[in-house]
N, C-alpha and C positions, 0 to 999 in steps of 0.2 A: 602626428601623421607621417612626417618625414622619417622619423626613427623606425616606424613600422615598415615603411616601404624599403628603407635601407636594410632592415633585417631580412626581408624577403629576398632582396637582391644578393645579400651576403650569403644566404643559404644556397642560392643558385650557383654562386661562385664556388662555394665549398664543394657542392656536388660536381661542378665542372672540373675541379682540380683534385678530386679524391685519389686518383692513382699516384699522385705525387706526395701525398701526405698520409701519415699513419692515422689509425682510428683515434688514438689519444690526442693527436694534434687537432683533428677535426672537432673533438669534444671541447678542447681548450679554446679553440676559435669560437665555437658556439657560445661558450660561457662568456668570453670577452664581448661578443656582440650583444648578448643579453645584458651585460653590465653597462655597456654603452647606451643601449636602449633605455634602461632604467634611469641612467643618469640624465639622458635627454628628457625623459618624462618629468623628472623632478626639477628640471630647469638648470642643472649644473652646467656652467659654461665650459666650452672646450677651449683648450689652449691652442689656437690655430697656428701661432708662430712656432711653437714647439712641434706640433704635428707636421707642419711644412718642412721644418728642419730635419725631422726624423725620416720622412719619406725621401727628401733630397739626398740625405746621406746614404740611404738604402740604394738609391739609383746610382750613386757614384761607384758602388762596389760590384756592379754587374758587368759581366763580359758580354757586350752587345753583339760581338761577332758570333758568339755561341748561340745567343738568343735568335739572331737573324738566321743562322743555319738551322736551328731547330724548328723555326716557323716558316722556312722558305717554301717548302712544298705544300700546296693547297690541300693535299690529301692526308697530311700528317695529323696525329692526334692533337698536337699543340695548335695547329692552324684551325682545326674544328673548334677547339676550346676558345681560341681567340675570337672567332666569329660569334660564338654563343655569348661570350661576355660583352662583346661590342654591341650586340643587339639590345643590351640593357642600358646603354648610355644614351642620353639625349644629346646627340652631336650638334643639333641645331642651336642649342643654347651655349655651347662651349666656345670660348674664344680660341683662336689658333694655338696659343701657347698651352692652354689647358688641354686642348684636344691632343696635342703632341705628347704631353706628359701622360695623359690617360691611355693613349694608344701604346706608349712604351711600357707602362705598368701592366697593361693587359698582356702584352707579349711576354714580359718577364715572368708573370704569374703562370701563364699558360705553358711556357716552356720549362717551368720548374726552377728557374733561376732566382725567383723571389717568392718565398713561401708566404701564404696568407695566414699562417698560424703565428704564434708568438706575440711579442709585445706590440709590434707595429702592424699586425694583421688587419685589425679593424680600421686603422688609419689608412692603410693602403687601399682598402675597399672604398673608404670615403673619398680618397683622392681619385680613384678610377671613376667614381660617379660625379666628381667635382662638387661634392657636398660642401656648401657654403664657400664655394670658389677655392677649395683646397688645392686642386690641381693647378690653378692659376698661381696660387701662392707658392707652390713647390717650384714652378717655373721661374717665378720672380726671385726666389731664394737662390736657385742655381745661377741665375743671371747676376744677382748681387754679389755672390761669392766668386764670380768669374769662372764657374765650373761649366764644362760643356753640357749642352742640352742633350738628352737622350735622343736616339734616332726616332724618326717619325714612322710609325708602323701603320698609319691609316690606310695606305694602299693595300696592305696585306690583310686588312680586316674584312674585306669582302662587302663593305657597306658603301652605299652611295652617300658620301660625306661631303657636305658643302664646305669648302675651305676658303670662301671668299670673304668671310667676316674679318673685320680688322680689330686690332688690339685696342 
């Protein structure tokens, strides 16, 4: 059931970022998501530690000043895509660290600085959704490695997000 809803959300993300990706990349992303869905149906375990490390390393390579500039205006295409993706996240269930990581991933994807195609595409979508606490694990990985946390974009998401939860 979770894999099926994850596939639907991933399809929405793919449609939201289409201008930033080619047709071939979208097809590859869809194939990867289908493979992940099939693996989930057959009970194949995910390597959560490796997934968290992969997403964390992707976050380290992003120029956050450029992401912030691309998403600063509320009327830009990136800002609209951010709000659309943010509407798919259950912010009430996310711990503060996970919410910060998810918001940064949404901003990076919407601005085109983190593609959702390729090897880590499905993992990035899972982290945005905090599937099996992946966003929380990404934040813990960054903290463990003494890497800086990505900026918090929850204010720019246009959502009423409760940030009073504790870690």
